[in-house]
C-alpha positions as CSV (number, residue, x, y, z in Angstrom):
1,M,-87.2,-77.1,51.9
2,N,-90.8,-77.4,52.9
3,M,-91.9,-74.1,54.6
4,D,-93.6,-75.9,57.5
5,I,-90.5,-77.9,58.3
6,E,-88.3,-74.8,57.8
7,S,-90.4,-72.7,60.2
8,R,-90.3,-75.5,62.7
9,L,-86.5,-75.7,62.4
10,Q,-86.2,-71.9,62.8
11,Y,-88.5,-72.0,65.8
12,L,-86.5,-74.8,67.4
13,I,-83.2,-73.0,66.8
14,R,-84.6,-69.7,68.0
15,N,-85.6,-71.4,71.2
16,F,-82.1,-72.8,71.6
17,R,-80.7,-69.3,71.2
18,N,-83.1,-67.7,73.6
19,S,-82.4,-70.4,76.1
20,R,-78.7,-69.9,75.7
21,K,-79.1,-66.2,76.3
22,T,-81.2,-66.8,79.4
23,I,-78.7,-69.2,80.9
24,L,-75.7,-67.0,80.0
25,I,-77.4,-64.0,81.6
26,S,-78.1,-66.1,84.7
27,V,-74.5,-67.3,84.8
28,F,-73.3,-63.7,84.3
29,A,-75.5,-62.4,87.2
30,A,-74.4,-65.3,89.4
31,A,-70.7,-64.7,88.6
32,L,-71.1,-61.0,89.2
33,I,-72.8,-61.5,92.6
34,A,-70.2,-64.1,93.6
35,I,-67.3,-61.8,92.7
36,L,-68.8,-58.8,94.5
37,I,-69.4,-60.9,97.6
38,F,-65.9,-62.4,97.4
39,I,-64.3,-58.9,96.9
40,G,-66.4,-57.4,99.7
41,G,-65.5,-60.3,102.1
42,S,-61.8,-60.1,101.0
43,Y,-61.7,-56.4,101.7
44,F,-63.4,-56.8,105.1
45,F,-61.1,-59.4,106.4
46,L,-58.0,-57.7,104.8
47,L,-58.8,-54.4,106.3
48,T,-59.6,-55.9,109.7
49,Y,-56.3,-57.7,109.7
50,F,-54.4,-54.6,108.7
51,E,-56.1,-52.5,111.3
52,E,-55.1,-54.9,114.1
53,L,-51.5,-55.0,112.6
54,H,-51.3,-51.2,112.4
55,Q,-52.6,-50.9,116.0
56,S,-49.7,-53.0,117.2
57,Y,-47.3,-51.0,115.0
58,Y,-48.3,-47.6,116.3
59,G,-48.5,-49.0,119.8
60,A,-44.9,-50.1,119.6
61,I,-43.8,-46.6,118.7
62,L,-45.6,-45.1,121.7
63,R,-44.4,-47.8,124.0
64,D,-40.8,-47.1,123.0
65,V,-41.3,-43.4,123.8
66,S,-42.9,-44.4,127.1
67,S,-40.0,-46.6,128.0
68,F,-37.4,-43.9,127.5
69,Q,-39.4,-40.9,128.3
70,S,-37.2,-39.8,131.2
71,S,-34.1,-39.7,129.0
72,L,-35.9,-38.4,125.9
73,I,-37.6,-35.4,127.6
74,G,-36.0,-33.2,130.3
75,R,-37.9,-31.2,132.8
76,D,-36.1,-28.0,131.9
77,T,-35.8,-28.5,128.2
78,Y,-39.1,-30.3,127.5
79,R,-40.2,-27.9,124.8
80,D,-37.1,-28.4,122.6
81,D,-37.1,-32.1,123.4
82,M,-40.7,-32.5,122.4
83,R,-40.1,-30.6,119.1
84,N,-37.1,-32.9,118.3
85,L,-38.9,-36.0,119.3
86,A,-42.0,-35.1,117.3
87,R,-39.9,-34.6,114.2
88,T,-38.3,-37.9,114.7
89,I,-41.6,-39.8,115.2
90,Q,-43.1,-38.1,112.2
91,K,-40.5,-39.9,110.0
92,Y,-42.1,-43.2,110.7
93,R,-44.2,-44.6,108.0
94,G,-47.9,-43.8,108.3
95,V,-47.5,-41.0,110.9
96,N,-49.1,-37.8,109.6
97,H,-48.7,-35.5,112.6
98,V,-47.4,-35.6,116.2
99,W,-48.6,-33.3,119.0
100,F,-47.9,-32.8,122.7
101,T,-50.1,-31.2,125.4
102,D,-49.9,-30.7,129.1
103,R,-52.2,-32.5,131.5
104,Y,-54.9,-29.8,131.0
105,G,-54.9,-30.2,127.2
106,K,-53.0,-27.0,126.4
107,L,-50.9,-27.4,123.2
108,I,-47.2,-27.4,123.6
109,Y,-46.1,-28.5,120.2
110,H,-47.8,-29.7,116.9
111,T,-46.0,-30.7,113.7
112,D,-48.8,-28.9,111.8
113,D,-47.7,-25.3,111.7
114,A,-51.3,-24.0,111.2
115,V,-52.6,-25.8,114.3
116,L,-49.5,-24.8,116.3
117,G,-49.9,-21.1,115.4
118,E,-53.5,-21.0,116.4
119,Y,-53.6,-23.1,119.6
120,R,-50.1,-22.6,121.1
121,A,-50.5,-22.6,124.9
122,R,-54.3,-23.0,124.5
123,R,-56.6,-26.0,124.7
124,L,-56.9,-27.9,121.5
125,P,-60.3,-28.0,119.7
126,S,-63.1,-30.4,120.7
127,E,-62.0,-33.2,118.3
128,Y,-58.9,-33.7,120.6
129,Y,-60.8,-33.9,123.9
130,E,-61.6,-37.5,123.6
131,S,-57.9,-38.4,123.5
132,I,-57.0,-35.9,126.3
133,E,-59.8,-36.3,128.8
134,Q,-60.0,-40.0,129.5
135,S,-58.9,-42.4,132.2
136,W,-55.8,-44.3,131.2
137,E,-55.5,-48.0,131.6
138,F,-52.4,-50.0,132.2
139,E,-51.0,-53.4,131.2
140,A,-47.8,-54.9,132.5
141,G,-46.9,-51.5,134.0
142,Y,-47.3,-49.6,130.7
143,P,-50.2,-47.2,129.9
144,L,-52.3,-48.5,127.0
145,M,-52.6,-46.5,123.8
146,Y,-56.0,-44.8,123.4
147,R,-57.4,-44.9,119.9
148,V,-60.0,-42.6,118.2
149,V,-61.2,-43.0,114.5
150,L,-61.6,-39.5,112.9
151,R,-64.4,-38.4,110.6
152,N,-62.7,-39.3,107.3
153,R,-62.5,-42.9,108.5
154,L,-59.0,-43.2,107.1
155,T,-57.2,-41.4,109.9
156,I,-57.0,-42.4,113.6
157,R,-55.7,-40.5,116.6
158,V,-53.7,-42.4,119.1
159,S,-52.5,-41.0,122.4
160,L,-50.4,-41.9,125.5
161,P,-49.7,-40.2,128.9
162,L,-46.1,-39.3,129.8
163,Y,-44.8,-39.3,133.4
164,I,-41.7,-37.1,133.3
165,S,-41.6,-36.3,137.0
166,G,-42.3,-39.9,137.9
167,R,-45.3,-38.9,140.1
168,E,-48.7,-40.4,140.2
169,N,-50.4,-37.9,137.9
170,H,-49.2,-37.6,134.2
171,D,-47.4,-34.5,133.1
172,F,-47.9,-34.5,129.4
173,I,-49.8,-36.3,126.6
174,L,-48.3,-37.5,123.4
175,G,-50.6,-37.9,120.4
176,L,-50.2,-39.1,116.9
177,D,-52.5,-38.6,113.9
178,V,-51.8,-41.7,111.8
179,R,-53.1,-43.6,108.8
180,R,-55.7,-46.2,109.7
181,F,-54.6,-48.6,106.9
182,L,-51.0,-48.2,106.4
183,F,-50.6,-50.1,103.1
184,I,-53.7,-48.5,101.4
185,P,-53.0,-45.3,99.4
186,Y,-54.8,-42.1,100.3
187,D,-55.7,-41.4,96.6
188,I,-58.9,-43.4,96.1
189,R,-58.2,-43.6,92.4
190,Y,-55.5,-46.2,93.0
191,M,-58.0,-48.3,95.0
192,V,-60.5,-48.0,92.2
193,L,-57.9,-49.2,89.6
194,F,-56.8,-52.0,91.8
195,S,-60.4,-53.1,92.5
196,A,-61.3,-52.9,88.8
197,A,-58.3,-55.0,87.8
198,Y,-59.1,-57.4,90.6
199,F,-62.7,-57.7,89.5
200,L,-61.8,-58.1,85.8
201,L,-59.4,-60.9,86.5
202,S,-61.9,-62.7,88.8
203,F,-64.6,-62.3,86.2
204,L,-62.4,-63.7,83.4
205,L,-61.4,-66.7,85.6
206,L,-65.0,-67.3,86.8
207,F,-67.3,-66.5,84.0
208,L,-65.5,-67.0,80.7
209,P,-64.9,-70.7,81.1
210,V,-68.6,-71.2,81.8
211,F,-69.5,-69.0,78.9
212,F,-67.5,-70.9,76.4
213,L,-68.7,-74.2,77.8
214,I,-72.4,-73.2,77.5
215,R,-71.8,-71.7,74.0
216,W,-70.1,-74.9,72.8
217,R,-72.8,-77.2,74.3
218,F,-75.6,-75.1,72.7
219,R,-73.9,-75.1,69.3
220,E,-73.7,-78.9,69.6
221,A,-77.4,-79.1,70.5
222,E,-78.3,-76.7,67.6
223,S,-76.3,-78.9,65.1
224,Q,-78.1,-82.0,66.4
225,A,-81.5,-80.2,66.1
226,R,-80.6,-79.5,62.4
227,M,-79.7,-83.1,61.9
228,I,-82.9,-84.4,63.5
229,V,-85.2,-82.1,61.6
230,G,-83.2,-82.8,58.5
231,Q,-84.4,-86.5,58.7
232,G,-87.8,-85.2,57.7
233,A,-86.7,-82.9,54.9
234,S,-83.7,-82.7,52.7
235,P,-81.4,-79.7,53.4
236,F,-81.6,-78.8,49.7
237,G,-85.4,-78.6,49.5
238,V,-86.3,-82.1,48.0
239,Q,-88.9,-83.9,50.0
240,P,-88.3,-87.6,50.7
241,S,-90.5,-90.2,49.1
242,A,-92.8,-92.5,51.1
243,P,-91.7,-96.1,51.4
244,G,-93.1,-98.3,48.7
245,P,-92.3,-99.5,45.2
246,P,-89.9,-97.4,43.2
247,T,-91.4,-94.6,41.2
248,A,-90.2,-92.0,38.8
249,T,-89.4,-89.6,41.6
250,S,-87.9,-92.1,44.1
251,A,-85.8,-94.3,41.7
252,P,-85.6,-93.1,38.1
253,A,-86.1,-95.8,35.5
254,P,-83.5,-96.3,32.9
255,V,-84.1,-94.5,29.7
256,Q,-85.3,-96.9,26.9
257,P,-83.5,-96.9,23.6
258,A,-85.2,-95.0,20.8
259,T,-85.8,-98.2,18.7
260,A,-88.0,-99.7,21.4
261,A,-90.8,-97.2,20.6
262,V,-90.9,-98.1,16.9
263,Q,-90.9,-101.9,17.1
264,P,-94.1,-102.9,18.9
265,V,-94.7,-106.1,16.8
266,E,-91.3,-107.6,17.5
267,A,-91.7,-106.8,21.2
268,A,-95.0,-108.6,21.3
269,E,-93.7,-111.7,19.6
270,A,-91.1,-112.3,22.3
271,P,-91.8,-115.3,24.6
272,G,-94.1,-114.4,27.4
273,A,-95.1,-111.1,25.8
274,Q,-98.6,-112.3,24.8
275,E,-101.3,-110.3,26.5
276,A,-104.6,-111.8,27.7
277,P,-107.5,-111.4,25.3
278,G,-109.4,-108.3,26.0
279,A,-106.8,-106.9,28.3
280,P,-106.0,-103.2,27.7
281,A,-102.7,-102.5,26.3
282,P,-100.3,-100.9,28.8
283,E,-99.7,-97.2,28.4
284,R,-96.3,-96.0,28.0
285,K,-95.4,-93.2,30.5
286,P,-92.8,-90.5,29.7
287,Q,-89.6,-91.1,31.6
288,A,-88.6,-88.6,34.2
289,P,-85.4,-86.6,33.5
290,P,-82.3,-87.7,35.3
291,A,-82.5,-86.6,38.9
292,P,-78.8,-86.3,39.7
293,K,-78.4,-83.4,37.3
294,A,-81.4,-81.5,38.8
295,M,-80.2,-82.2,42.3
296,S,-76.8,-80.9,41.5
297,E,-78.2,-77.6,40.1
298,E,-80.3,-77.1,43.2
299,I,-77.4,-77.8,45.5
300,E,-75.3,-75.2,43.6
301,S,-78.1,-72.7,43.7
302,D,-78.5,-73.2,47.5
303,K,-74.8,-72.7,48.0
304,M,-74.8,-69.5,46.0
305,F,-77.8,-68.2,48.0
306,I,-76.1,-69.0,51.4
307,N,-73.0,-67.2,50.2
308,F,-75.0,-64.2,49.2
309,L,-76.7,-64.0,52.6
310,K,-73.3,-64.0,54.2
311,Q,-72.0,-61.2,51.9
312,K,-75.2,-59.3,52.4
313,R,-74.9,-59.2,56.2
314,S,-71.2,-58.2,55.8
315,L,-71.6,-55.5,53.2
316,F,-74.9,-54.0,54.6
317,S,-74.4,-54.2,58.3
318,E,-75.6,-51.6,60.8
319,Q,-73.1,-48.7,61.2
320,D,-72.9,-45.5,63.1
321,V,-70.8,-42.3,62.9
322,E,-70.0,-40.1,65.9
323,T,-68.5,-36.6,65.3
324,D,-68.4,-33.4,67.3
325,F,-71.3,-31.9,65.4
326,L,-73.6,-34.9,64.6
327,Q,-74.6,-38.5,65.2
328,A,-75.4,-40.6,62.1
329,H,-76.8,-44.1,62.2
330,N,-77.3,-46.5,59.3
331,Y,-79.8,-49.3,60.0
332,A,-80.2,-52.3,57.6
333,L,-83.2,-54.6,58.2
334,H,-82.2,-57.8,56.4
335,S,-84.5,-60.1,54.4
336,K,-84.2,-63.7,53.4
337,G,-84.1,-62.9,49.7
338,A,-82.5,-60.5,47.3
339,E,-85.4,-58.1,46.7
340,G,-85.4,-54.7,48.3
341,S,-83.4,-51.6,49.1
342,Y,-79.9,-51.8,50.5
343,L,-78.4,-49.5,53.1
344,L,-74.6,-49.2,53.1
345,Y,-71.8,-47.2,54.7
346,Q,-68.2,-46.3,53.7
347,G,-65.7,-44.2,55.6
348,V,-62.4,-42.8,54.3
349,G,-60.5,-40.6,56.8
350,D,-62.9,-37.9,58.0
351,R,-65.4,-38.4,55.2
352,H,-68.4,-40.7,55.6
353,L,-70.7,-41.9,52.9
354,L,-74.2,-43.2,53.8
355,G,-76.3,-44.5,51.0
356,C,-79.2,-46.5,49.8
357,F,-79.7,-48.2,46.5
358,S,-82.3,-50.5,44.9
359,A,-81.1,-53.0,42.3
360,A,-83.3,-53.9,39.4
361,S,-85.2,-57.2,39.8
362,G,-83.6,-60.3,38.4
363,K,-83.4,-64.0,38.8
364,P,-80.9,-65.8,41.0
365,P,-78.1,-66.4,40.9
366,E,-77.3,-63.5,38.5
367,I,-79.0,-60.9,40.8
368,Y,-76.7,-61.9,43.7
369,D,-73.6,-60.9,41.8
370,V,-75.2,-57.7,40.5
371,I,-76.1,-56.5,44.1
372,V,-72.6,-57.3,45.4
373,E,-70.9,-55.7,42.4
374,I,-73.0,-52.5,42.8
375,A,-72.2,-52.3,46.5
376,E,-68.5,-52.8,46.0
377,T,-68.5,-50.1,43.2
378,I,-70.2,-47.6,45.6
379,R,-67.9,-48.4,48.5
380,S,-64.7,-48.1,46.4
381,S,-65.7,-44.8,44.9
382,L,-65.3,-42.6,48.0
383,Q,-62.1,-40.6,47.8
384,A,-60.6,-37.5,49.3
385,G,-62.2,-34.3,47.9
386,V,-65.0,-36.1,45.9
387,T,-68.5,-34.6,45.9
388,V,-71.9,-36.3,45.8
389,G,-72.4,-35.0,42.3
390,E,-69.1,-36.5,41.1
391,L,-70.1,-39.8,42.7
392,L,-73.5,-39.9,40.9
393,K,-71.8,-39.1,37.6
394,S,-69.5,-42.0,38.0
395,Y,-72.4,-44.3,38.9
396,N,-74.3,-43.0,35.8
397,S,-71.3,-44.0,33.6
398,Y,-71.1,-47.4,35.4
399,S,-74.9,-47.9,34.7
400,R,-74.6,-47.1,31.1
401,K,-71.5,-49.2,30.5
402,H,-72.9,-52.3,32.2
403,K,-76.5,-51.6,31.2
404,R,-77.7,-51.9,34.8
405,S,-80.3,-49.6,36.1
406,F,-80.6,-48.9,39.8
407,E,-81.8,-46.1,42.2
408,I,-79.5,-44.5,44.7
409,S,-79.6,-41.9,47.5
410,L,-76.4,-40.5,49.1
411,A,-75.5,-38.5,52.2
412,L,-71.9,-37.4,52.4
413,I,-70.5,-36.2,55.8
414,D,-67.3,-34.2,55.8
415,E,-66.0,-33.8,59.4
416,A,-63.3,-31.3,58.4
417,N,-65.8,-28.9,56.8
418,R,-68.6,-29.8,59.2
419,S,-71.0,-30.3,56.3
420,V,-73.5,-32.8,55.0
421,E,-74.3,-33.1,51.3
422,Y,-77.3,-35.0,49.9
423,S,-78.3,-36.1,46.5
424,C,-80.1,-38.9,44.7
425,S,-81.1,-40.4,41.3
426,G,-84.7,-40.2,40.2
427,V,-87.3,-38.5,42.4
428,E,-86.5,-39.5,45.9
429,T,-87.6,-37.9,49.2
430,A,-85.8,-37.3,52.4
431,F,-87.2,-35.5,55.4
432,Y,-86.0,-33.4,58.3
433,L,-87.3,-32.0,61.6
434,K,-86.3,-28.6,62.8
435,G,-85.8,-28.1,66.5
436,G,-88.9,-26.5,68.1
437,E,-91.2,-27.6,65.2
438,D,-93.7,-30.4,65.4
439,S,-94.0,-31.3,61.7
440,L,-91.5,-32.9,59.4
441,K,-90.5,-31.2,56.2
442,E,-89.7,-33.0,52.9
443,L,-86.6,-32.6,50.8
444,R,-87.3,-33.7,47.2
445,L,-84.8,-33.5,44.4
446,E,-85.9,-34.3,40.8
447,N,-82.8,-35.7,39.2
448,P,-82.4,-38.0,36.2
449,K,-82.2,-41.7,36.7
450,L,-78.9,-43.4,36.4
451,G,-78.1,-44.6,32.9
452,S,-80.9,-42.5,31.3
453,L,-78.7,-39.7,30.0
454,P,-75.1,-39.3,28.6
455,S,-72.6,-38.1,31.2
456,K,-72.5,-34.4,30.1
457,E,-76.3,-34.0,30.0
458,F,-76.7,-36.0,33.2
459,G,-74.3,-33.7,35.0
460,Q,-76.1,-30.6,33.8
461,R,-79.4,-31.7,35.1
462,L,-78.1,-33.1,38.4
463,S,-78.7,-31.2,41.6
464,S,-77.7,-31.7,45.3
465,A,-78.4,-30.1,48.6
466,D,-76.2,-28.9,51.4
467,I,-77.8,-29.9,54.7
468,N,-77.2,-27.0,57.1
469,L,-79.2,-27.8,60.2
470,S,-78.9,-26.5,63.8
471,K,-78.5,-28.2,67.1
472,N,-81.0,-31.0,67.8
473,D,-82.3,-31.0,64.2
474,L,-83.0,-34.4,62.7
475,F,-82.5,-35.6,59.1
476,S,-83.6,-39.0,57.8
477,L,-82.9,-40.8,54.5
478,P,-85.3,-43.7,54.2
479,A,-85.0,-46.7,52.0
480,H,-86.6,-46.4,48.6
481,N,-89.2,-49.1,49.5
482,A,-90.0,-47.6,53.0
483,A,-93.4,-46.4,51.9
484,S,-94.5,-49.9,50.9
485,V,-92.9,-52.0,53.7
486,K,-95.4,-52.6,56.5
487,I,-94.1,-53.3,60.0
488,G,-97.0,-54.3,62.2
489,D,-99.7,-51.7,61.8
490,A,-97.7,-49.0,60.2
491,F,-95.5,-48.5,57.1
492,L,-91.8,-48.1,57.7
493,D,-91.6,-44.5,56.6
494,A,-94.5,-43.5,58.8
495,L,-93.0,-45.3,61.7
496,V,-89.7,-43.5,61.3
497,R,-91.5,-40.2,61.0
498,Y,-93.4,-40.9,64.2
499,E,-90.3,-41.8,66.2
500,L,-88.4,-38.8,65.0
501,V,-91.2,-36.4,66.2
502,S,-92.1,-38.3,69.5
503,Q,-88.6,-39.2,70.5
504,R,-86.7,-36.2,69.2
505,K,-84.9,-35.7,72.5
506,L,-83.2,-39.1,72.3
507,A,-79.9,-39.9,70.6
508,A,-80.1,-41.0,67.0
509,S,-79.2,-44.5,67.9
510,E,-82.0,-44.7,70.5
511,I,-84.6,-43.4,68.0
512,G,-83.5,-46.0,65.5
513,S,-83.6,-48.7,68.2
514,N,-87.3,-48.1,68.8
515,V,-88.0,-48.8,65.1
516,V,-85.8,-51.9,65.1
517,K,-87.7,-53.2,68.2
518,R,-91.0,-53.0,66.3
519,F,-89.3,-55.0,63.5
520,E,-87.9,-57.6,65.9
521,S,-91.4,-58.0,67.6
522,L,-92.9,-59.4,64.4
523,E,-93.5,-63.1,63.9
524,L,-90.7,-65.0,62.1
525,A,-92.9,-65.8,59.1
526,V,-93.8,-62.1,58.8
527,K,-90.2,-60.9,59.0
528,N,-89.1,-63.5,56.4
529,S,-91.7,-62.2,54.0
530,L,-90.4,-58.6,54.2
531,P,-87.9,-57.3,51.6
532,Q,-84.5,-55.8,52.3
533,T,-85.0,-52.3,53.7
534,G,-83.7,-49.8,56.3
535,F,-83.3,-46.2,57.1
536,I,-80.7,-43.5,58.0
537,I,-81.0,-41.0,60.9
538,I,-78.8,-38.0,61.4
539,K,-79.0,-35.8,64.5
540,F,-77.1,-32.6,64.7
541,L,-75.4,-31.7,68.0
């Protein structure tokens, strides 16, 4: 495909994706605000309704006592009667405590033993005064319940005067400490769980349909954009011909038989074949090769390349490892081609293999299969108990058997033994930063290259390193091409070094994200020109 048209297509599709993100974020924010307003309004009206309902409920309890006070409480046995009545009322749902005082506020009985023991025959503390010292109002011959909201906002105190002697002044005061919202649990965790479930259900019903609708519509628009741009360029890279008479590129001429080139005289004697005197003889142009075959090969090559890109993003995706003693993050910065260094991850049980390999250069489509085969070989080799040295020995045998040379660096994390083992083929460099120090240190191992030596000699010259670092120490394994890949105004290895030193207090994932942000800020054409690369960051906890 013509690069100018391809870049326009990518720019158009990128704008579609950015617009989709913007709209989805706006819809998400609108849905979130709408749900919060709805939940807040629902709770407000629900609690207001419940509060009025509960006020009637508790008022009915006190009114019943007021109606039968003369039979419930005797003048000579009022202490025992009040104790029995309080215990009966406390059994009602929502009633926490019941208390009685005389007209002067001195405590006669309280269902809370601690309060009763401290204030028996004494005036109750100040938080009771508002219920005791007030002017009672009446309605239809009954005294109205007096209501006070306590400091915790979930409990209210209701009180009522009692006229045992039937005189004008009241003799006693009956008070209840009750739950303000009867059907709401005291434990706030239940409210949080209910609200979270209510929010999640509302969000799913409100946002997800809009999300899928917008996603579907934008995918349709993206497909239409590809079709529209495709009218100016073939999706397989062949440019359309300008309108006009058929040419060798627009409509291939039929191939002439071999005898036509060796019988010019007979061809000239045919009727109408006489040329005008002095006219130059027409030149014979070589015929173009059959186009369908070339087109078929190009289509097949494009299909293999697209399949390789899918495999590459699947096999070499970003991965992270979280254990109780370290954080490890594997970042793969993908390219549009096959050239470069490939970062991969494989985990088996409590063992995690982080690696980087660089395949030898080659021509497509053979190089695609080689890269995928090497990756699968590395990923399938991690087993219980295996060491980095044993892995490199197996890769050396693989390299010699298949006559394929490639570089590799490995970091093996063992959670059970709380250890990290590092090794490589060839002369590769990793670096680490000790806590409290301002400069990075290099770890360089001079090992033989894969396939360069027989297995026995390769194993004898092979070395590895046990990474024993302390809390907040950092270890990085860069891609083999990190020193030659320039991202903006700095090379990748220098950029990783700078972020490790300047952002050492951050988590490993956050340090890596700063590098990735620099990569994402590049122009599309610049990113497409970079090879496959990446880096590994390990932070010890």
